[in-house]
Structure formats: C-alpha cells, structure tokens
N, C-alpha and C positions, 0 to 999 in steps of 0.2 A: 652544516656541521657532526661527522659522523662522529660516534665517543672515542675511539683511538684516535681521531685529529682534537679533540678536547681535551684527551687525558693529555698528548702531546703540546698545547699550546698551557695548557696547568703547570707540567714539569721545565716547560724552557720560561717557564715565570722567572725574572729577577729577583723575587723576592722569595718564591718556594727554593730558589738554587742559596738560598742566603740561608735560609732553616735550616734546609737540609746539612751545607754546610759546616752552621755552626751545632747542628745533633749532632753532628760526626765527631765533632772536634771535642765537642763536651762527655762523649762518649770516650772516647780517645784519652780525656783528661781523665777520667773515674775509673776507666780500666790500668789505667796509670799509676795512679794514686793507687789504688790499691796493691797491684803489684807491689809498688816500692815500701809501701805498707809491711807488705807477707815478708817483699823482700831484709825489710831491717830490723821484725821482731826479735827479739830476744829470747825463742822459743829455743837453741841450738838446733832446728831440723830446719832453716833456712832452703838448705843443696837439697831436700829432696821431692820430685819431683811425682805425684798418684796417680796414676791412670789404668781403665779397664785391663783386667791380664789377659795374655794370649791364650788361647785355646789353648798350647802345647804344657803351657803352666796353670792351666786348672783346671789339665788330665793330671796333670801329676799330682800336683795337691792330692784331688783329692782319690788320689788312686794309694796316697801314703796313709789319710784317713783311714783307707777301709782298712789297710796291711796293719793297722795297730789297733783296730775295733778286733781282729781277725784274732790276737796274736794274743787273747784270753790275758795279759797283765791287769792288773789290781793298785799300780801305783806308777809315779812318772818314772821311781828311782829305779822299782822294778825293767820300767824299758829302758834304762842308759846302763842296765847293767848286759844285757841283750845287744844292746845297740849296734855291735860290731857284729853280729852274727845277721840276725835279719836286718840293719842299713846303710849298711858299713861300702856296698858297692852302688846304691844310689847318689849322682854328683848336688844333692843338696845336702842340708841341715834343716833341722825340723824343730821348731819354738812351740812350744806349749805359754797356753793365758789362763789364766786361771777365769772364771768366770766370776767369781765370790770377792765380798770388799775385806780386806784388800785384796787387790792382782798383785797375785807372781808369778815371774816369766822366772820360764825352763829352758833352755837351749839343749840340744841331744849331744851337740859333734861342739867342741869349743872352736870359736875363732879369736882370731888377733886381738889384743886385748882393747885395742883401741876402737876397734869394729867391731867387738863382744859389746862394751860399753855402749857405743852407739845406739844400739839395734836394742839392746834389751831395754834401755830410758826411753827410749822412743817409743814403742811395744807397750810403758811401763804409760807414757802420758798421752794418748790416743788412745781413739777410744772407734773399734771397726765395727761397721753393721754388714758390711755385705765385699766380696771376693774382692780386690785389687791388689794392681801392684808398685810398690813402694822404691821406687829407685834412688840407691844414692850412689855417691861417687865411687863408689868400691862393691857395693851389695845390692842385689836384688830381692826384694821382700813380698811374698803373694798371700794372700789367704785375708777371714779368715778363715776354716769351715768348723765346723762346732760336732766336737764329740763329749760321750762320757769314758771317765775312765775309772770304775767300781761308782759308777753311778755320780760321779763329780761332775758337771759340765767345763769343759773347756776347751778356748782356741787353738786351732793349730794352723801351723803358720809356716811354711818352708821358704829357705833363703839361700841363693847363689849366686857365686863370684860375679862383677858389672866387667865385660872387659868392653862396650863399647863403649865412648858416650855420646847421645842425641845432640842437638842443640842447645836443650835446656839447661842439661847438666852443664854445655861449656861456658853457657850465658851466668846461669848459679857460679860457677867458678869462679868469673871475676870479682875481682875488689867490687867493695858497697856504692865509691863511690861514683865507676867506670858505670854499674847498673840504675845507679841516677840519673845519671849522663844521655844513657840513652833512649829515652823515654823524653825526652827535654826535648833532645835534640830533633825527634822524630815529630815531636810537638812543633816543633821550630819552623822542621819544613816547609809542614802544612801551612800552618799559619802566614807563612811569607807566599805561598803556593794559593792561600786566598784573596791574601792583599795584591798578590800581584794579578789575578782575575778581573780584582774586580775591579781597578785603578789603572788595569791597561786602559778601556774606554774611555776612563776620564779623562785621560792624559790625552788621547788622539782630539778626543773633543775640542779639550781648552785649547792644544794645539791649534787645532783647524781656527777656534773662537778667536786669537791671537792674530792668527796672517792675516784675517779674517780685518779685523778691524785695524792693521795695519792698510785695507783697501786692497789686498787680493778677493778682489770679489767669487772666482774661481775656483775656490779651495769648497773643498771636500770633506768630508769623514766616510773610510773605506768599508773596512773589515766591518765595523763598530755597527756599520748597519745592515749586514744580514743577518744580526742575531736576531730571535724570537723573543728579544724579554722589550722591557722597559728601558732599558739602556739605549735598545738596537731601533725603539720608539722614539727615544730622545734625536739618538745619530741623525734618521729618517726627520724626524722636525730640522733637525738644525739644516740639513742639506737644502730644507724646501725653503727653510730660512733665507743660506745663504744663494738661491736660485732664483726668486722673487727680486729679495738686494739685486745682484746679475742685472735684472730685467728690467730693474728699475735706472738701472747706471747705464745701462746700453740703451734704452728709453732715451733719458733723457741727454745724452751726447750725441746720440742719430736727430731727435730735435731739436737739437741746440745745432746742430749742424748742418741741420735742414730748414731751417729759419735762416742761420748767415748766409745761405746762398742764395735761398727763395726771396730775401729782402732787399738780394742787388740789383735786382730787374726792375722794379716799382721806383728804389732809390734812383737811379741812375736814370729813367723816365723824367720821373719827376723834375730832378738836377738839370735835366736837359730841357724843358718845359721851361721851371720858373730865371734858365740864362736864356731861355729865346725872348717871352716878352717882357726882361729886363732892359733889352737892347732898343737907342733910342731909336732908332730906325722903326722895330717893328711899329705898324698902326694899329687903332683903336681894336679894327674887328680882329684881327691876327692875335694881340695881346689879348681879347674875350677868351677866344678858341686854347690859349694857352695855360688860359688860367684855368678854363674849366678843365683839361687835362689835370693841370696839378688836384683839384678837389678830385677825380676821379681816383688815380692813383694813390690818394688820403685813403679815402672810404677805402677803397681795395687792402690797404695799408691795414686800416683799421679794422675790418671781416680777418683779417689774416689774423692779425694780435688775438680776434676774439676767440678763432676756434684753433689758436695753440695754446690759448689758455684752456680751452673746453677740454681739450686730446688731452691735454697734462695732466688735466683733474682726470680723467676714464682713466687713465691708462697708470695714475696710484691707485694702486689697489685698496690701499688700506683709507682710502676717502669712505664712511660713513653711505651706502645708499640710505632711501629711504622706500622702504615695505610698504606696500598696503594695500587692499583691495581694487583691482580697477577691472575695470569691465571694457575687454580690451578690444572688442567690434566695434562700440560704439567711440572709442578710441581711434580705432582707423575710420572709421564714418568719418569724424569731423577732422584727424588731417587730413584726407582725401579731398571733402568740400573745402579746405580754404587753401588746397594748392590746383583746385579744380578753377579760383580764379589764376591764376596765371599762367595755366594751361590754354586758356581760352586767348589768350593776345597770339597763341603760336596754330589754333582752334583743332585743340588736342581732347581727346575725351576723353576721361578716366572711368575705365569699370569699374566695379567692383564686386564682388562673388564672398560672401560671408556665409555657409554652412549652416552656421547655429551660433544661439549668444556664447561666448566665452569669457570668462570669469576669469582672473588666478590674481593671484602675490606682483603685484611689482614695484620698480618706480617709476611712477608717468610720467616723471619730466625724461628721465634718456630713453624711455620706448616712443617719447613725441619727438627727440633731438635723433633716435636711428631712425626712427620709419622718417620723416620727412624732408632727410640730408637723402635717403635713396630717392626717395620720388622725385624730390627737385631734384636730382641729378638725369632722372626719368625723363623729365619734362624736359632739360635743359639739351639734351643729345638725342629725343626724339623728332623726326623730319612735322612739319607743316600739316593741320589735318590729317592727324595721323591717329593713334587709339594707344591707351595703357591700360591693360590689365592688371589687378591687385586682387588675388585671393588670399581668405583666410579663413582654415581650418583646421580640426584638430586631430588625429591619429590616436588610439590610448592613450598618453601620455605627455605626448608630444603637440605640441600648436607649432603651424608652417603657415605661418605669411610668404608669399610671391609677389611678385611686382614687374611685368614684364612688359617693353619697351617695343617701340619697332622706328629704334636708330637703326646702325654696322654693327653694332656689335664690337667685338676688341679681339684684336689675337690670340691665340688658343694660349702663347706662351704668355701672355700677361692677364688672365682673369687669378691666377695666385698673385699678381702682386697691387692690386684694383687699391685693396685698401691699406695698405704701404702708407704713411704718411707723403704728402709732396708727390703722391704718384703720379704722373700727368702718360696717356698712352699719343695725343698728341695734341702739342703744348700750343701749339696755332689756336688749333679749338679750343679749347681751358682760355689759353686769351681773349678770344672774343665772348667767350660767357660770363669770365668775370671770376673763374673758380681758382679755387687756392688752391687743389688737391688734398682734404683734411674732411670731405665730406665721410667719403663712407670711412676713412678713421677712425673717425667720432663714433660711427653706427658703429662699427664691431664693437668697439670697448665700450659700449651701452651696450650689448648683446651681452659682450663677458663676462657687463658685472650681473646678470641672469644667468649664467651661468650657460648662455645658448652657445650658436651659432652661426654662422652667415659666411655666404660664399657667390659667386655667381658661375655661371657658364650662358652659352650663345645657344641661340635657339635654333631647336634646326632646319627655319624658313628664314625669319630674318631677325632681326634684336635680342638683348641680351634680357637676360632674367639674375635675379640676384633673391636667395632664399634667405629668409631669415628664418633660425628654429630654435625653442624656447619650451626647455622642461613643464610639464601642465605642473608637477607636482612645485 
C-alpha cells in the first residue's frame, strides 16, 4: 500500500472525519464568539473595519508628510493658517496626533461635527504602530506616518469621504440582534449537515435491520456500503450477515423440499410391501421377501435421515469446527485402506500416490467424511475389475487431492450439479446402489468449512475425476 492510498484511507476514516468536523465547528464557534463580542463591545467604534492601505492611499499619505516637512513650519497653528494655500487642492483632510502624553489630536480641515468628533475620539483612544486604513461608515482614515514639527514628534493621518460600503460595512450597519443571529444560524446549518451526514447511514442500516427482522432476507444496505470508513464497513458486515441468513434460509427450504420429495418413494415402497405382506393369500416365502423389502427401505430411510442431519449441520456455518494438527497423508492412506475392503467385492484396485508427507490444521472428522464420500462414490460407479487412482500433492500454498474412477463419467451439463443435495445423474442406477444423493453435497460442505473447493471433471479417456483443493495455510 503506497503513501497516497494510506493517506486516502486515513482521511476517509469515520473517526478522522468526525474530528475534523467538530474541530471546524469549534473554530467557527470561537470566531463567531470573538466576532459577536467585538460587535457588542461598548468602545463606540464597533462599526470600524481596519485593513491594509491601498497603494494609492499609502502614496498619498507619504506625499502629504513630505509636503509638511518641506514647508518649514514650526507649529500646527502655523500650518492651519496656511492650509488653504498649500493643501486646499488636496481632496483629503489631514490629522495630527502628538506622540507625547497626553496625546492631542488636531485636524487641518473641519468635518461635520458628528464625523469630526467620531474621528477625534477614535484617534485619541487607539494606538497605532503601522499604517492601515480604518473604514468608517462615512470616512476612510489612513495612517499614521511619523514626522517632526519643530523637533516635536507627531503621527500624521489623512482622511477622505467614504463613497462605497463593502460587505463588512453593510454587516456592521445591521442591528446587534441581527449580527448575533447570523453566526448562530450559520453554526446551526453546519450542525444540521453534520448530524444528517452521520445519521443517514445509521438510519439506512436501521431500516434494513427492521426489514431483515420482519423476514425480508433479500434486503441490503446499498449506498452506505460504498463508504470507505467505519460506517461503510458496518454496512458491508450487515450485508454479509444478511447474505448468510438468506443462504441458510434458502438451504433449509431447499433441503426441506428435497427431503419431502425423496421420502415419498421409500415410504410408498414400504407401504406396498407391508400391504402385500398383510394379505392372507400371501405365502410364507413371499411374506418373508416382503418383510426383507420393508427392512431394506427402513435402512435406506435411516441412512437418508442421517445424511440429511449431517448436511444440515455442515450447511450451518455457525457450527464450530474442531481444527487441530492433522497428518493428511496418513489420513488419506487409512481411508483408502478402509475403502479397499468394499472395493474388493467388485475386484477394484485403489492405487494411491502421495508426493510428500503433508501436515495441516483441519477438522479431521470433516475431512474423513468428505474424502470417504467421494471415494465411496468412485467405488460404487466404477465397473468390476477396474482401478481407482488417488493422488495427493501440495503445490506452494494449496493441497490437491484427486480421486479418479474408471466409470462412464457424467454428462457435461451435470458436472456443476453433482454436489447439489439429492441430485442424481441416473435415478435407476442410484436406486440400485442405494445412494441418497447426499454424499457429494456433504463432501462439498465439509470442504467449504476449510475454505477450500471441490469440483468434478470428465477424464479424456474414461471415468470421472473429483478434485479437492484446500489452502495449505
């Protein structure tokens, strides 16, 4: 995983998003509090906006300062007498603030009384270090620049009429309650967006969980599962759970339907044999044959019920498998030796090939069930005086067990259905061999419990091969 992918996953995390949102809201809250406190202050200048001076304003300020220094005046009073001569043509007013304590403010030209008083008070109460533009609703005040008149230090400002009102001025001109309401509404909107963003996937998962609880196992969480964070992972886990439940329900319904169908034939034959045995005209020899037939059908029913219970337990993935170290090579050898007794009845030889001694962690009983069912099928459907090959090998991280018989194989379209419960390629042949059609289904579930796979293929010459593959790790 490269750095870009890691960073993307990091910032997609639900925790990080939650932190960033709350941090942002905290910053907005602090800024809003500062803004409100500044606006509600009683300094009398809440409607003043300060900003960096424009280039032309700064040039004009320095030009005024140079003209004053070059005039050679010795006092502010002297400058006021000659103001119409030297500065009347300039579209600005000039302000002087003495640096000595107490500070005194003097303007070269008089403004309307209200504006004059506001600027004088502002200059008296504020400390100025570097030039800036102070924007009033009526005036722009630019400065200061330090000069000396008769060796006395002063700060020089210029002011001119404010023709435009920017957004800041328009906001500041609003009543206090409006200025308080604006940041409150802004924070409210962000909080609503935050709450909606975080609660929407939770609501979707809750809605899907309700449908699932009502029996709708096809319900899924769609949009939320695409998120690359904890909520997306939760939605994916929910979908996996719903998928497993749907599979279990489908498997149980299918199994129930198959069992109901499969029980009809042996039950019908059993009832017929009992009926014939109970007839008075039946001879003792015939009655004995009918009773033997009843016993055969009862044995088949008993085997079918046992297989159905085994398959049901295996299809329930919540069952805990008993994984322990297993010598697979020895296990396969023992199974082949046991099955050879059955194969001897048909003069079938089972040849085993084991490339190496293979050990793995597995459920020994499940592996015995799977391999025995596959090998038993191979013996049942192989002709007399034939051979069966069992090959066990390991390639890197995968173990492969191939069981090849010498039978007639199966139609290509039936290969994918061989492992379905109660599936039979030939009903007459299975009735003759006594099969229930559950052996390969049980084997499949046992292998799936080991995260492996099982499949069948027809050989190029003759017979069928069933391949079992299990991860070595």
